[in-house]
C-alpha positions as CSV (number, residue, x, y, z in Angstrom):
1,M,39.2,6.5,14.3
2,R,36.9,3.9,12.6
3,L,33.8,3.0,14.4
4,S,34.7,-0.6,14.5
5,V,38.0,0.1,16.2
6,V,36.1,2.3,18.7
7,L,33.7,-0.5,19.5
8,L,36.5,-3.0,19.9
9,L,38.2,-0.7,22.4
10,V,35.0,-0.4,24.3
11,A,34.6,-4.2,24.3
12,L,38.2,-4.6,25.6
13,L,37.6,-2.1,28.3
14,C,34.3,-3.7,29.3
15,L,35.3,-7.3,29.0
16,G,38.8,-7.4,30.2
17,G,39.8,-4.0,31.6
18,G,39.0,-1.9,34.6
19,G,35.3,-2.2,34.1
20,G,35.3,-5.7,35.7
21,R,36.1,-9.3,34.8
22,V,34.0,-11.5,32.6
23,A,32.1,-14.2,34.3
24,A,33.1,-17.7,33.5
25,S,29.9,-18.4,31.6
26,T,30.5,-15.5,29.2
27,D,34.2,-15.5,28.3
28,F,33.8,-14.2,24.7
29,N,36.3,-16.6,23.4
30,F,34.4,-18.6,20.8
31,P,35.8,-20.3,17.7
32,A,32.5,-19.8,15.9
33,V,29.1,-18.2,16.2
34,F,25.8,-19.7,14.9
35,N,23.0,-17.2,14.7
36,F,19.2,-17.7,14.5
37,G,16.7,-14.9,14.1
38,D,14.7,-12.4,12.0
39,S,15.5,-9.1,10.3
40,N,17.2,-7.8,13.5
41,S,20.1,-10.1,12.7
42,D,19.6,-11.1,9.0
43,T,22.9,-10.5,7.2
44,G,21.6,-11.5,3.8
45,G,19.4,-14.6,4.2
46,R,16.2,-13.2,2.8
47,V,17.8,-11.6,-0.2
48,A,19.8,-14.8,-0.9
49,A,16.6,-16.8,-0.8
50,G,15.2,-14.6,-3.6
51,F,12.2,-13.3,-1.6
52,E,13.1,-9.7,-1.8
53,S,15.7,-7.3,-3.1
54,I,17.1,-4.4,-1.1
55,L,17.7,-1.1,-2.8
56,P,19.8,1.9,-1.8
57,P,20.0,3.7,0.5
58,Y,20.1,0.5,2.5
59,G,23.7,-0.3,3.5
60,S,25.0,3.1,2.5
61,T,26.4,4.2,5.8
62,F,29.0,1.4,6.1
63,F,28.9,-0.9,3.2
64,G,28.5,1.7,0.4
65,G,25.3,0.0,-0.8
66,P,22.8,-2.8,0.0
67,A,24.5,-5.6,1.9
68,G,21.5,-7.9,2.7
69,R,20.7,-6.0,5.9
70,F,17.6,-4.1,6.7
71,C,19.6,-1.2,7.9
72,D,21.7,1.7,6.6
73,G,24.8,-0.1,7.9
74,R,25.7,-2.7,10.6
75,L,23.4,-4.6,12.8
76,I,23.8,-5.3,16.5
77,L,25.1,-8.8,15.5
78,D,27.8,-7.2,13.3
79,F,29.0,-5.0,16.2
80,L,29.1,-8.0,18.6
81,M,31.1,-10.0,16.0
82,E,33.6,-7.1,15.6
83,A,33.9,-6.8,19.4
84,M,34.9,-10.5,19.5
85,D,37.4,-9.8,16.8
86,M,35.6,-12.2,14.4
87,P,34.5,-11.8,10.8
88,L,31.0,-10.7,10.1
89,L,28.7,-13.7,9.6
90,N,27.7,-14.8,6.2
91,A,24.1,-15.9,5.5
92,Y,23.6,-19.7,5.2
93,L,21.9,-19.4,1.8
94,D,24.4,-17.0,0.4
95,S,26.7,-19.0,-1.9
96,L,28.1,-16.1,-4.0
97,G,31.6,-14.8,-3.6
98,T,33.0,-18.0,-2.0
99,P,31.7,-17.2,1.5
100,S,33.6,-18.6,4.4
101,F,31.7,-20.3,7.2
102,R,34.8,-21.2,9.2
103,T,33.9,-19.0,12.1
104,G,30.2,-19.5,11.9
105,V,27.0,-19.0,9.9
106,N,23.9,-17.0,10.1
107,F,20.5,-18.7,9.6
108,A,18.4,-15.6,10.4
109,Q,15.9,-14.3,7.8
110,A,13.8,-11.2,7.8
111,G,10.2,-11.9,8.5
112,C,10.8,-15.1,10.4
113,S,8.8,-16.2,13.4
114,I,9.4,-18.7,16.2
115,T,6.1,-20.5,15.4
116,P,5.8,-22.5,12.1
117,A,5.0,-20.4,9.1
118,N,1.5,-20.4,7.5
119,P,0.3,-19.3,4.1
120,T,0.1,-15.7,5.1
121,S,3.5,-15.5,6.8
122,V,6.1,-13.0,5.6
123,S,8.7,-15.8,5.5
124,P,8.5,-19.6,5.4
125,F,11.8,-19.8,7.3
126,S,10.5,-20.2,10.8
127,F,12.7,-21.0,13.8
128,G,12.1,-24.7,13.4
129,L,13.2,-24.6,9.8
130,Q,16.3,-22.6,10.7
131,I,17.2,-25.4,13.2
132,K,16.8,-28.0,10.4
133,Q,19.0,-25.9,8.2
134,F,21.6,-25.9,11.0
135,F,21.5,-29.7,11.2
136,A,21.8,-29.9,7.4
137,F,24.8,-27.6,7.6
138,K,26.4,-29.6,10.4
139,D,25.9,-32.8,8.5
140,K,27.5,-31.4,5.4
141,V,30.4,-30.0,7.3
142,T,31.0,-33.4,9.0
143,K,31.1,-35.1,5.6
144,L,33.5,-32.5,4.1
145,L,35.8,-32.8,7.1
146,S,36.1,-36.5,6.6
147,K,37.8,-35.8,3.2
148,G,40.7,-34.1,4.8
149,N,41.8,-30.4,4.8
150,L,40.6,-29.6,1.3
151,Y,37.7,-27.4,2.7
152,S,39.1,-26.5,6.1
153,Q,39.5,-22.8,5.3
154,Y,35.8,-22.5,4.5
155,I,34.1,-24.6,7.2
156,P,34.2,-24.9,11.0
157,Q,36.1,-27.7,12.7
158,D,34.0,-30.4,14.3
159,S,34.8,-29.1,17.8
160,Y,33.4,-25.7,17.0
161,F,29.8,-27.0,17.2
162,S,30.2,-27.7,20.9
163,E,32.5,-24.8,21.7
164,G,30.8,-22.2,19.6
165,L,28.3,-19.5,20.7
166,Y,24.6,-20.0,19.7
167,M,22.9,-16.6,19.4
168,F,19.1,-15.9,19.1
169,D,17.2,-12.8,18.3
170,I,13.7,-13.8,17.3
171,G,10.1,-13.5,18.5
172,Q,9.2,-9.9,17.4
173,N,7.3,-11.1,14.3
174,D,5.2,-13.6,16.4
175,L,3.9,-10.8,18.5
176,A,3.6,-8.1,15.9
177,G,1.9,-10.5,13.5
178,E,-0.7,-11.5,16.0
179,F,-1.9,-8.0,16.6
180,Y,-3.1,-7.7,13.0
181,S,-5.9,-10.2,13.6
182,K,-6.2,-10.6,17.4
183,P,-7.0,-8.4,20.5
184,E,-4.4,-7.9,23.1
185,D,-5.7,-10.6,25.5
186,Q,-5.4,-13.3,22.7
187,V,-2.0,-12.1,21.8
188,I,-0.8,-12.5,25.4
189,A,-2.5,-15.9,25.6
190,S,-0.4,-17.1,22.7
191,I,2.9,-16.3,24.4
192,P,3.3,-19.7,26.1
193,T,2.8,-21.5,22.8
194,I,5.4,-19.4,21.1
195,L,7.9,-20.0,23.8
196,L,7.2,-23.7,23.9
197,E,8.2,-23.8,20.2
198,F,11.4,-21.9,21.1
199,E,12.2,-24.2,24.0
200,T,11.8,-27.2,21.6
201,G,14.3,-25.7,19.2
202,L,16.8,-25.0,22.0
203,K,16.5,-28.5,23.3
204,K,17.2,-30.0,19.8
205,L,20.4,-27.9,19.6
206,Y,21.4,-28.9,23.1
207,D,20.9,-32.5,22.4
208,Q,23.2,-32.1,19.3
209,G,26.0,-30.6,21.4
210,A,25.3,-26.9,21.7
211,R,26.4,-25.6,25.1
212,K,26.7,-21.8,25.0
213,F,23.4,-19.9,24.4
214,W,23.1,-16.1,24.0
215,I,19.4,-15.1,23.9
216,H,18.1,-11.6,23.2
217,N,14.6,-10.7,24.4
218,T,12.3,-8.6,22.1
219,G,12.3,-4.8,21.9
220,P,9.5,-2.3,22.6
221,L,7.3,-3.1,19.6
222,G,5.0,-0.2,20.2
223,C,7.7,2.3,19.6
224,L,8.3,1.3,15.9
225,P,6.9,3.9,13.6
226,Q,5.1,1.2,11.6
227,N,3.1,0.1,14.6
228,I,2.4,3.7,15.8
229,A,1.1,4.5,12.3
230,L,-1.2,1.5,12.2
231,F,-2.3,1.1,15.8
232,G,-1.7,4.6,17.3
233,K,-4.2,6.7,15.6
234,D,-6.2,7.0,18.8
235,P,-4.1,9.0,21.3
236,S,-5.6,7.1,24.2
237,Q,-3.8,4.0,23.0
238,L,-0.4,5.6,23.3
239,D,1.9,5.5,26.4
240,E,4.0,8.3,27.8
241,L,6.6,8.0,25.0
242,H,3.8,8.1,22.4
243,C,4.3,4.4,21.7
244,V,1.5,1.9,21.3
245,A,0.8,0.7,24.8
246,K,-0.7,-2.7,24.1
247,H,2.3,-3.7,21.9
248,N,4.7,-2.7,24.6
249,R,2.7,-4.5,27.3
250,A,2.8,-7.7,25.2
251,A,6.5,-7.4,24.6
252,K,7.2,-7.0,28.4
253,L,5.1,-10.1,29.2
254,F,6.8,-12.1,26.5
255,N,10.2,-11.1,27.9
256,L,9.2,-12.0,31.5
257,Q,8.2,-15.5,30.3
258,L,11.3,-15.8,28.1
259,H,13.5,-14.8,31.1
260,A,11.7,-17.5,33.2
261,L,12.3,-20.1,30.5
262,C,16.1,-19.3,30.4
263,T,16.2,-19.7,34.2
264,K,14.4,-23.0,33.9
265,L,16.7,-24.3,31.2
266,R,19.8,-23.5,33.2
267,G,18.6,-26.2,35.6
268,E,17.9,-28.7,32.8
269,F,20.8,-28.2,30.5
270,A,23.7,-29.7,32.3
271,G,27.1,-28.2,31.4
272,A,25.5,-25.3,29.5
273,S,25.6,-21.6,29.9
274,I,22.6,-19.5,29.0
275,T,22.9,-15.7,28.8
276,Y,19.6,-13.7,28.7
277,V,20.1,-10.2,27.2
278,D,17.6,-7.5,28.0
279,I,17.5,-5.7,24.6
280,H,14.1,-4.2,25.6
281,T,15.4,-2.1,28.4
282,I,18.3,-0.8,26.3
283,K,16.1,0.2,23.4
284,Y,13.3,1.7,25.6
285,N,15.9,3.8,27.5
286,L,17.3,4.9,24.2
287,I,13.9,6.0,22.9
288,A,13.0,7.7,26.2
289,N,16.3,9.5,26.4
290,Y,17.3,9.9,22.8
291,S,18.6,13.5,23.1
292,R,20.8,12.5,26.0
293,F,22.5,10.0,23.7
294,G,23.0,12.4,20.8
295,F,20.0,11.6,18.7
296,E,17.4,14.1,17.5
297,H,14.5,11.7,16.5
298,A,13.3,8.7,18.4
299,T,10.2,7.5,16.5
300,Q,10.6,9.1,13.2
301,A,12.0,7.0,10.3
302,C,15.1,8.2,8.6
303,C,14.2,6.6,5.3
304,G,10.5,6.9,4.6
305,Y,7.7,9.0,3.2
306,G,5.2,11.4,4.8
307,G,7.3,13.7,6.9
308,P,7.1,14.3,10.7
309,P,6.1,13.0,13.1
310,L,6.7,9.4,11.8
311,N,7.8,9.8,8.2
312,Y,6.4,6.4,7.6
313,D,3.8,5.2,5.0
314,G,3.5,1.5,4.5
315,R,2.6,2.0,0.9
316,V,6.0,3.6,0.1
317,P,8.9,1.4,1.4
318,C,12.3,2.8,2.0
319,G,14.2,3.4,-1.2
320,Q,11.3,2.7,-3.5
321,T,9.3,4.9,-5.8
322,V,5.6,4.2,-6.2
323,S,2.5,5.9,-7.6
324,L,0.4,7.3,-4.8
325,N,-2.9,9.0,-5.6
326,G,-1.7,9.5,-9.2
327,K,1.5,11.0,-8.1
328,S,5.0,9.4,-8.2
329,V,6.6,9.5,-4.7
330,T,9.9,8.2,-3.3
331,A,10.9,7.2,0.2
332,N,14.3,8.8,0.5
333,G,16.9,8.5,3.2
334,C,17.7,11.3,5.6
335,S,20.8,13.4,5.2
336,D,22.3,12.3,8.6
337,T,21.4,8.8,9.8
338,T,23.2,9.4,13.1
339,E,20.4,11.8,14.1
340,F,17.8,9.0,13.9
341,V,17.1,6.0,16.1
342,N,14.8,4.4,13.5
343,W,15.9,3.6,10.0
344,D,12.9,2.6,7.9
345,G,9.9,2.4,10.3
346,I,10.7,-1.1,11.4
347,H,14.4,-1.4,11.9
348,Y,17.0,0.6,13.8
349,T,19.8,2.7,12.2
350,E,23.5,1.7,12.5
351,A,24.0,4.5,15.0
352,A,21.3,3.0,17.2
353,N,22.6,-0.5,16.7
354,F,26.0,0.7,17.8
355,H,24.5,2.3,20.9
356,I,22.6,-0.9,21.7
357,A,25.6,-3.2,21.2
358,S,27.8,-0.9,23.3
359,H,25.4,-1.2,26.2
360,I,25.1,-5.0,25.7
361,L,28.9,-5.1,26.2
362,T,28.7,-3.4,29.5
363,G,27.3,-6.7,30.8
364,K,24.7,-5.1,33.2
365,Y,21.8,-5.9,30.9
366,S,22.5,-9.6,30.9
367,D,21.5,-12.4,33.2
368,P,23.9,-13.5,34.5
369,P,25.7,-10.2,34.2
370,F,29.3,-10.3,33.2
371,V,30.4,-7.0,34.7
372,E,28.9,-5.2,37.7
373,K,28.5,-1.8,36.1
374,M,29.2,0.1,32.9
375,P,32.4,2.2,33.2
376,F,31.1,5.1,31.1
377,V,28.3,6.3,28.8
378,I,29.1,6.1,25.1
379,K,27.8,8.9,22.9
380,P,27.3,7.3,19.5
381,R,27.8,10.3,17.3
382,F,30.1,9.6,14.4
């Protein structure tokens, strides 16, 4: 049975079957999805913008080759779209192949931050710019709709902007980037400023008719091989999972304040539903109990260079061949991606993303929850 079919069955069980009924605020019946974020949900935005090309073995597990995603296959967003029986989202900047935006569009770009970009930022497409792109998209759609049904198969209906689901997975780069130049206390002190920028963007969307918000918190940054390699050389800086403790502390504080912001906005956004999704707990539990869930490596990159324990070297990106100390070396992919939680030192494998999406669909990691408890544990070995 194809993995997508399995996930859809899981979704049906969790959302409509014996596992419990879905709360009114999370009915999973949306005509369109509008996504904002970074590489965790980028389905081709960065590549379409021309900033970077993605080489094999990216995309090899599901798409047969690079598909704009920083993963060997599907992202969490892809699995959630499949669970809602909707097409995978096309990137806003991807104009090749006559992409359809009828059921939504993806503004996410790898390297994006919530706060405005600066000259040293990985990407200029900050959250605020993604919001501006959304408004430009909406304005263009409105003008095309006024011309009749000529473009109706490619663009959303006007009502979809108020009835659609607005998804967010962003903030990781704000925290991770701060650690390169600031101590932990200054990184933590910057969190209110980051979230104020996020709140401003959400209010702009609400004022323009958005009513259904789905917000992911940030994962355990200290457990990414990239951060362990750069900041974990001193064993005293590591936690019980051998992850960088300060990065994980900052992520937890960010999530606490993000959760509080979501609670506050529920009182301010009349007629809106705001679902806060605790991605951090799902990912941390996966890393802590990886063998229980069928994985063999928690913090070792599948596609990388250097070998155990991390198989990560920032000088040799996944899929690329470079000259290192006068020797040509290549960061190759592993033989079985389902054994690894981490794909390239920064991003998760399709197998891990499937696991995370499956747990999201149980509803118990969301506020408000949409089921009381998960009916069973999924073993993502395929």
